[in-house]
Residue, then its C-alpha position, 0 to 999 in steps of 0.5 A: e116634861m118633854l117626854f110627856a109631850t112627846a108622849l101625847n103627840a104620839v097618841t094624839k097624831d094619826k101618823l108620826p112624822v117620817i124623817a128618813f136618813a140615806s146611806g149608800n154614798g159614804e154618808q154619817a150614820g146620824t146616829e144621835w140625830q136619829a136618836y134625838l128625833t125618835n125621842n121627840g115624836f118622829e119615826c126615823r128610818t135609813v134608806n140606801l140610795t144606792t139600792e132603794e127608792v126613798p119611801q114615800d110616806a117620808d117627810v124629810l130626807v137626810l143627807h148626813c155628810p156624803t162622801t162621794d157624788l151621786t149619781d144621776a139616778q139618785i138626783q133623779s130619785l131626790d127629784d122625784f121624792l121632793s116634787n112628790d107627784s107635783t103636789y111638793g110638801k117633801n123636805l131635803i137636809v144635807t149637811f157637810m163638815p167644813s173639812q170636807a172636800n169638794 
């Protein structure tokens, strides 16, 4: 039933929602998340924040348990992504492990 609903959504939508998973700051891969989301009608990508900008067509950016601090340039890139040329509508998800140090 879920697979049918996912397939139906995929063919009736003009564009699948795009979720970008950040890398470059020691983030966990989030492969389980990506598989789950892909199976449920989302397009998942990986973006290295140390060398790339967040794709403009991404709807959500996920920072999954980063282990190093983001640079000022990376923070500016996140701010640019979220402000979206003052139209907003973008989302950022940041996760941490309970045992993760400050």
